[in-house]
N, C-alpha and C positions, 0 to 999 in steps of 0.2 A: 444586708443584701437580700433581695426578694428570693425566696426559695422556689417560687413557681415560674418566674419570668426572668430571662437574662437578655438584655439588648446586645446586639452584635459587638458594640464597643467594649463590652465586659466579657466577651467570649474569646478563649484561646484554645489551641489544639489539645491542651491537657484537660480541657473540660469535656472531652469525649464521653466519659461515663455519665455526665449530667445532661448533655444535649445531643449525643449521637455523633457519628462521624461526619455527616453532611453539614450539620450546623456548626460543629467545632471547626471544620475547615473554613466555612464562610467567615466565622468570627476571626479566625487566625489571619486570613487574607485581608479582611477589612481593617485590622489593626496593624498588620506588618507590611502589607504590600501597596496600600494606597499611596504611601509616600514615594513609591517607585513609579507611580502613574497608573497602576492597575485599578480600574474602576469596579467596585463591588456595590450593588444596590443595598441600601440600609435595611435593617429589619430587626427582629427579635425572635427568641426561641422559648418554647415552654420546656421545662426541665423534667428529668426522670422522676423527681420528687412529686411533681404535679401528676404524672401518670400513676405512680404508686398510690398517691392519695385518692385519686379518682377511683381506682379499683377498690381501695379500702372503704371509702365512703359509700360505695354502692355494693359492697360485700361480694365482689366478683372473683376474687382469687381462687377460692375453692370451686365455684361452679366452672370456671375456665379450666382448672386442673382436671376436673371430672370429665368435661367434654373432650379435652385433648387426650385423656387416657384411653378413650374409646377408639382412637385412630388405628386403623390397620396399617402398620408400618412395613408390612411385607409387600402387599399389592397396592396399597393406597386406594382401594376400591371405594372407600367411604370418605375420601378426602373432601369432596365437595360438600357433603352433608355436615361433616365436622366443622369445616371452615365457616359455613353459613351459620351454624349454631353459635360459634364463638363470636362472630361479628355481631350477631343479634344481641348477645349479652352486652357487648360494649355500647351498642347504639341505644339500648334500653336504659342505660345509666344517665345520670344528670350531673352537671357541673355544680360545684359549690358556688355560692354567691361571691365568695372571695376570689376564687379562680376566675370566674367570668368577669369580675370587675377588673382584675389585674390585666387580663387580655384586652379588655376594652380600653384601659388607660394606655397600654403600650401601643395599641393600634392607633389611637388618637394622636400619640406623639410622633408617629411617622409623618404626618402632614397636619400642621396646625390650622391650615386654611380650609381644607375640605377633606371628606373621607377618601383615604388612599385606596387605590386599586392594588391588590396584592396577589402574590403567589403563596399558596399554603402547601408546604412540603413536609413529608414524613421523613424522620431521621431516627432510625433505630440505634440503640446504644451499642449494638454489636456490629454495625455496618461499616463499610468502607475501611475494613482492616485488610492488611496483606493476606491474600488467599481467599478473601470473602468480600465480594463487591456488593452483594445484595441489590445489584442493578435491576430496577423495575419491580422489586418485590413489594414495595409499599406505594401508596397512592399520593398523587400530587393534584392540587386543584388550582386552576388558573383563573385570572380575571375576577377575583372575589372582591366585592366592595360592600362596606357596611358592617357594623358590629355583629349583628345577628348572623349574616352569612359567614362571617369569619369564624364565629363560635361553632356553627354547624360543620364547617370544613375541618376544624380542629378535631371534632369528635369523629368525623369520618376517617381522618388520618389515624386516630387512635385505633379505630376498628380495623384499619388496613394492616395492622400488625398481624392479623389473622386471616389474611388472604390465603387462598389455597396454596399459591406459589410460595408465599413466605413461610408457611408452616412446613412445607416439604423441604424448602431450602435449609431451614434451621436444623431439621432432622438430618439432612445429608451432610451438613457441616459440623454436626455435633454440638450445637448450641441448645441449652435447656430453655424451653419456652418461658418458664417462670423467671428466668434470669435476665430477659431482654425487655427493656422499657422502650416507649415510643416518645420521642421529643418531636415537637412540631415547629418548623421554621416559618415565620410569616415575613415575607420579603417584598419590598416595593417592586411593583411590576414594571419591567422594561416594556415600552410600547413596541414590542417586536412584531405585533400583528400588522403594524404599518411599516415594519422594517424587515429584518431577517434574523435568523438565529441558527445555531448549530452546535456541534460538538468537536472535540479535538483530542488527540493523543500525542504525548511527547515522546512516543516510540512508534515505530511502524508496527501496527497491530498484528499482522500476519507472521512476519519473520522475527520480530523482536529487535530489528535493527535500530540502534539507539541514536543515530545521527540525524534523524528526520522527525519533523512534526507533521502530523496529518490533521488537517482541518476539513470539516464537512459543513455545508450550509444549505439552507432552503429559505424561500420567502416565507414570512410570517413566523408563527411559533414553531419551536423545534420539535414538538411532539411528533410531527410527521416523519422526522428522521428516526426517532426512537421506535416508533411503531412500524417503521418500514413501509409507510404508505407510498412513498415516492423515492426516486433516485436523486440524491443531492449532488450539488457541485462538490468536487474534492480538490484539495490543494496540498501539495507536498512541499515542505520548506526544509532546506538544509541548514542544520544548526551551525556548523563551522563558518560558513560564509555569512550567515545572519549576524554572527558575532563580529565579523570583520567589516561589516557595512557594505558588502557586495549585494547584488540582486540575488536573493536566496531561494526564489520560488522555482523548484525543479519542474513541477507539473501542475497544470490546471485542467481538470476534467469537468466538462459541463454535464450536469444531470438534467433530467427532463423537467423536474420541479413543476409538475402539471397541476398540483394542488397547493393552495396557500391557506394555512390555518389562521383565522382571525378571531378577535373577540366578538362575541354576540352582543350587539347594542340593544337588543330587545329585552324587555323585562321578564320574559318567560323562556323556557327551554334551556338547553345546555349553555354554559358560559362561553364556549368556543364553538366554531363551526368551520368546515372546510369549503372553500370556493375554488373555482377553476382559475388557474393562473393565466393572465393574458399572454398571448403568444410572444409578444415583444419582450416580456419579462422572462419567459422560459429560455430565450436564446441569450439572455444576459447572464453574466456571473453575478452572484449575490454580493460579492465583495470586490472592491478595487484592489489593485496591487498594494497600495499603501495600507489599506485596512488589513489585508492578509499579513503583511509584515508586522503591523502593530499587534495583532492578536498573537502572532508567533513569538514576538518579543515578550509579551505577557506570559505566554505559556512557558517560555524559557525561564522567566523570573520565578514562576510558581514551582517549576521543577527544581530549580536551584535552591529555593527556600526549603522545600520538603526533602531534597536530596534523594529523589526517586522519580521514576517515570509516572506521569499523571494523566488522568482522564478528566477533561474539563468540559463545561458547557458555557457557551457564550451567546450573547444577544445584542442586536443593534436596535436602538430606539429610532423608529421611523420619523419622529417629529424633530428630535434634537440632533439626530445623526450620530449620537455617541454610542461607542461600543462598551459592553460590560461583560465581566465574568460573573456568571450566576451560580456556578458550582465547580468544585474540584475534588477529586478523590484519587487515591493511589490506583495505578493500573495493576490489575491482579493476575492477568493471564501469564505474564512472563516473569513474575516475581518468584525467585527461588529456582527458576528453571536453569538447568545446566546447558549453557549454549554450546558446549563441546559435543554434546550428544545429539545426534540428528538421525531421525528415521527417514530414510529415503524411499520414496514410492516411485515406481517406474512402470508405465504401460508397456506391455510386450507385444501388443498387436494394435492395429488400427480398427476403428469402427465408424459407423455413421453417426454424425453429430445431430442430436435431436434439439438441443437448446444449449445456451451458455449464459453465464452471468458472473457476478463477483465471487471469486473463490474465497472461502473462509477456511484457513488451515492449509495443510499440504497433503492430506491423505487421499487414498483411492478407496472406494467402497462399492462393491457389487450388491445390489439388493432389489427388492420388489416395490414398485410404486404403490403408495397408498394415498389417494387423494382425500383430503379432509377440508371442510369449510370452517369447522370450529373444533376446539379440543373436546367438546362434548361428544363428538361422533367417534372418538377413538376408543377402540376395544382390542384387547389382546395384542398390544403392541410388542414387537420383538426387535432385536438388533438387526434383523434382516429387512425391516421396513424402512423405506425412504419416504418420509412425509413430503407430500407435494401440496402446497396451499398458496393462497394469494399473498398473505403476509403473516408474520408471527408477532403476537403481542405478549406481554407478560403472563397472560392467562394460560399460555401454552407451556410455560416453563416446567411444571411438574411432569409433563410427558416426554420432554426432550431427551432426558437421560436414558430413556428406554429404547430409543430408535437408533438406526444405523446412520441416518443422514437426513438433512433438511434441504428442501428445494422450494424457493418462493418466487412469485412473480415480481414482487416489489422489495425494495430495500437496498441500502448501500452497505459498504463495509463497516460503517459505524452505527448501523441500525441495532435495535434490541436483539433481533435474531442473530446477527453476526457476533455481538458481544457475548451472548449466552452460549452460542455454539463454541466459540473459542474457549470459554471458561470450562465447558464440559468436555472439550476435546472431541466434539462431534463434527464431522465434515459437513459443510453446508455450501450451497451455491444460492446466493440471494440476488434479486433484481433481474431474473431471467426475462421477465416481460410476458412470456407466453407459455410458461411451464404447465399450467393447468389445461392449456389447449392442446399441447402436443404430447403430453404424457398420459397414459391410460392406467387405470387400476389394474393391478396384477402384472403389469409389464415388467420384465426383467431388464434392468439398465445398469450401466456403470457410471458412478459419480466420480469425477476426477478433479481434484484440487492440486494436482502435482505438476501443473504446467504454467506456473506463474500466477498473476493476479486474476486471470480469467479462468473460471471453472467450466468444465464441459460435462454434459450428460450424453453418453453414447448408448446406442441401442445394443441390447444383449449383454451377456456377461463376458467381459474382456479379461484376458489373462494379464496379471501384473505381478511385480515382485516387490517385496518389502525388505529393506536392508538397514540394519542398525549400524551407524558409523560413530565411532568415538574419535573426534578430531584431536583430542589431547594426546593420543598415542601415535599421532602422525607427525614426523619431524621433516621439515623441508630440507632437501639436499642442497649442496653448494651451488649446483646449477640452478638458476632461477626457474621456477615453475609458474607459468602464467596461464590465463584462460583465454579461450576463444568464445566471444559472446556476441549476441545480436539482439536478444530480446530484453528490453528494459524491465519487463514485468518480473523477471526471475533474478534480477541483479542483487536486490537486498538479501535474499536468502542465500544466494551463491557466494556472497561476500564472506560468509562464515567458514567456507571451505579453506583449507590451507592453501595459500597462494602468494605470489609476489606481484600481483596486479593482473592487468589484461593486456595480452600481447597482440590481440586482434579484435577490435570492435568493428563488426561488419555493419555499416550504416544502411546497406540495402534492405535489411529486414525492417528497419524503422521506416524507410521510405515506402516500402510495400504495404506495411500494416497500419501505419499511423498517418503518413502523408497521403499515400494512394495516388497522388496526381503527378504527372510528368512535370518537372520544373519549367520546361519551356512552354507548356500549356498555360502556366500561370503568368509567365512573362509575356506571351503573345496570345492572350485569351481570345481576342477578336479574330484571330486567324484559324481558330479551330473549326473544322468543317462538320464534325459529328455533333448533331443537336443534342443527342442523349448525353454525350460526354460533357457538353457545355452545361447542361442542367445539373449533372452530378457535381461539377466543380462549383457551380453557384450555391448548391446546397451545403457542400462541405466548407466553403469559405464564407458563409453567411456571418456577418458581424465583423468582418475584416475590411477596413477602408481600402487597403491594398491587398490584393490576392496573394502577392508574393510573400507578404508577412505571415500568411498561413503556413507556407513551407518552412520558413525560418523558425517559427514557433514550434511546430510539431517536431522537426528534426532536432532542434536544440534541446527540447525537453527530453527526448529519448536518449540523446548522447549524454546530457547532463546527469540523468538518473544513474547511468552506468558509471560515469566518472565519479559521482558522489558516493556511490555504493562502495567503491574501492579506494576512495580518498584517504590518505595522500599518496597511495601507491600509483605507479605509472599506469596509465590507460592509453593505448595507442589506437586511434580511430583511423580506419582506412577510408580514403576518399572513395566515392561511389565507383563500383566496378561491375555494373550491369553490362551485359552484351546488348547489342541493338535490338535483338528479338525480345529481350527481357524488358528493356526500357519501353518498347512499343506496347507492352501489356499494361503499363500504367495508364490511368485515365487521361485521355487526350494524347497519348503517346504516339499513336500511329501517324499523326500528321507531322511528326518531327523526327522520325527515325527512318534511315535508309534501309532497304532490304538487302541483306548480304547472304552470300552463299555459305560463308564460314564465319559467323559472328565471333567465334572463339579467337580468331586471328584478325579480326577487323577493327571497327571503330569503337575501341574500348580503352579504359584506363586513362593514362596521362594524355594520350592523343586527343581526347575529347575536350580537356579543360581549357585549352587555348584556341580551339577551333570555333569559328563563328556559329556553327550549328548548335554548340552547347555552351559557349563561353558565358552567356548570361545566366544559364542554369547553374553553372559552376560557381558563379558569384553568390548564389543563394546558399550553396553548401558552405562557402567560406564565411558568409555572414552568420550562419548558424554556429559554426565552430568558434568564430570570434566572440559571439555572444556568450558561449559557454566559458571560454577562457578569460576574457577581459571583463565582461559585465557581471558574470556570475562568479568569477574568481576561482574557477576550477582549473588551475594552471598545471595540475597533474596530467591534463589531457595533452597528448602529443599526436602528430599527424603523420600518416603514411601514404605515400604515393604508389598506386599499383600500376603494373604493366608499363613501366617506363622504358621504352625501347632504346633510346640513345642518350648520350650526355647532353646534347643540345636540347632534347625534349625535357630533360630534368631541369635545365636552367630556365627554359620557357615556363614550366609549371611554377617554379619558385618565384619567377617574376610576376606571373599573373596572380599568384597568392598574395604577394606583397602589395600589388595594386588593389587587392580586396581586403587589405588590413591585416594579413597574416604574414608578417615578416619574420623569417627564420632568425632566431636569436633574440627577438624582441619579446619582453615579458617572459623570458625563459623558454620560448617556443622552440622545440626540436622537431625536425622533419625527417622521417625515415623513408626508405623506399623498399619495395618488395624486390627480392631476388628471385625471379621466376622465368627469366629469359636468358639463354646462353650469353647474350651480350652483357648482361649484368655481372655474370661470373668472369668473363674474359677481361672486362674493364672495371673490375671491382675496386681496384685501387684508385682509379680515376673517379668513379661514382662516390667514393668515400670523401673526396674533396668537396662534393656538392651537398651530400646528405649527412645527417648525424648518426644514422644507424641503418642496419639492414634487417630484414625479416625474410627468411627463405620460404617461399611458397612452394612446397614440395610437389603438389599436384601439377601445377602449370610447368614447373621446371622439368619434371619427369616427362610430361607429354611432349614438350618441345625438344628435349634431349633425345628422346626415342622416336620422335616423329609420329606420335599416336594421339589421335583425338580421344580424350578420356571420356567423352560422351558417346563414343561409338560402341554399340553392343558387339559388333563383329570383332573389333580390335581390342576390346576390354581385357581379354585374357593375357595380352602381352604387356599391359600397363603394370609396372612393378617399381615401386620406389626403392626396392632393394637391388635393383639392377646395378651392376658395377659402374655403368656409364653415368647413371643418375647420382650414385654415391660419390663418384669422382668429381662431378660438378659441385656437389655440396661441400666436399672436402676442400676444393679449390677456393670456394667462396669464403669458408671459415678461415682458411690460411691467409687470404688477402686481408680479411677484416682484422685478424690478429696483428698482421704486419703494420697496418695503418692505425691500430688501436681504435677501431670502430666497433661499437656494440653490434652483435649479430645474434639473432634468434631464429627459431624455425616454428612454423605453424602447420600442424598436420596430425593425422591419425596414426601414422606409422610408429612413432616412438611408444605409443601405448599398446598397439597391436603386436609389435615385434620387439621383444627385449633386446635382440641383437642390434636393432636399428638405434635404440636408445643408447646402447653401449658405444656404437660407432660415433654418435654425436658427442657423447661425453669424452671419449678418447680424443676427439679432434679439438676439444676445448670450446665448444659452443657456449655462449653466455646464458641463453634461456631457451626453453621449449614451451610452446603454448598448446593446450589441449582443450577439446570440447569438454564441458562439465562432466558428462557421463564417463569420460575416459581419464579424468584428472587423477583420481586416486591410484588407478592402475599405472598411470604414467609416472607418478611419484615413486611408486614401488620399483619400477623398471630403472629409473634414473639412480635411485639409492643403491640398488644392486650393482649397477655399472660403476658407480663411484667407489663402492666397497672393493670391487675387483681391482680397480686401479690402485687403491691404497695397498691391497694385499700384494699385488705385483711389485709395487715399489719397495715394500718391506722385504719381500723375498730377494729382490735384487740387492738391497743394501746389506742383507744378511750374508 
């Protein structure tokens, strides 16, 4: 066996000491997963023996040791100088004739007919280990063709063992420089310059939620993702329904993809270059649904093989149309992390939003803006500095551990900046677009990653609190504890909280923030009178043959994300419950909504769904829910009808739902109704014959029991869920539900704010109580105390 060169077919994962983590993984997949349909481009790797022999032949070990010994490991002030000297030593060396010949032979064997175009990648023998990703520390050279250019690229890879960032990274991780060798992988190039490429994680990278795969993609070569030059397309795929053969794509987010990296066909200059992406390609997704599913299946196979979450790179050949996996390494951020320990950050005041982007992590940091165009400009960095720049490349890495936060114009959540920020635990907001324009040097700002996948930069130093929560010490009570949710962006993180599912999923938030358009404005687009609204709708629905499909897509993605986050626990989505004045605020809404004196008691809830004014809009809501349950396979989703005034109205809604493909009982569909009107309480036993369960809406029930508009500032002082009349209504509803053996819960703030209210509900025997996330832990505490008191009373009575 050749001691200098190993072809992929002779490489397995236990060859890591010989060929490094990257090449060992490629060889392992080439040999073990191609039989399962996973495509890996062929190649070969130089060995660690080749690297050590190169150092010995050129007598470089001692000089390198001497150079690195001069590094100031306290301030790293001379890191750039030391790195440059070390690289110059490598580049001054020469390959032996034998080594050069072995590389030439292996290169020729890749393509017998003509010189192959290859990617030449560095693979250090200490990289891609759990806890140390070495992401972007060493160099890669693309579109290399010919024996001489390949040899030059191999030597440059050797030298990249001593990039500034790699030297500092090894110091930070405790690796001895003299113990790490550099293997070089030479791999057939996928013609992604004419196709597309990207990266993927078999775990949600921010929260560590393990049931999703995140894929990102751009047109052309994937370096634009890694470098954070552009915002890529993003796709979230749900593993459980991927395995069952349902449509598993939870979300598809379109990036700007304004640049495309291609191979340079000229004989001079860099081997790759960036060109502007045509507008028509910017508005297209880089992958079809079938291709997304194919890559997700491969990612799942890779994760299963390695028995751990993985970080992969993929590419699509633009000529053959074939997809390939070109790299895979263990995901390192969440390895070994105790998922029961969570640091909760919460803003305590509101501020002016200056910009926003992709949140990395969940922290909040107050700091001073420091604008930099390159890492060379950085001086005297402290943890109070928030670096603001266009994009972050690997050259920045040595600086990032010293700062309080990172803010960039460009980049997605799988860019190099995001990956390194996660690994270092530094909060970052990437892909803001305008950060360098709206933020000024010396400005005091608050960086918040605590509000889901979108991060915000606020003006000034806002107050916030930091709480450490150990979920392992929290035990759920017998009374089911559920969440009230509306924002899909926070669902994955919130799923780690102790819970029994989601008792109320408010779809209004998804419609307002994701859809934005009134459904009837999509159904009757030609009837919209406002030209500005028409233009906005045309922009938002661009790429959709039918505008109504936009509504179904956006709403179903939001609902599916929350249903998936808590799968297989029950998630109850409430049908839209906007008031007419709220519906009118949606784009195009004013042309389709009546003006009412008291919208709170007007055209809302169940009454809308069968009315000709909204019937066709309701059909879109049903289509979105049907897609989530039947097409996507998330049958843990249940439906709740709000503000159902009469028994006849309830039957009408069930009939119209059935006409739109949502038949109660079919495919396990359960339909609940809100108990928020006195008629619901008085006729609870009759409503129980129509619906599968009840959820008490304590706010509406209180206002209608006491005759108080809860939106009225004048009457607000009289609004009290603890009022005897309101509690009597709730007690009657629970009693009727128990009599008819109908599940009943309550959604509201009172059980967390008032321990005595929680005790009242527990005493009456309610099945579940749903809380807003910020009140959940307090609510659990109140319920547990109430249940303990009940047990104590029972024991005292028996004694």
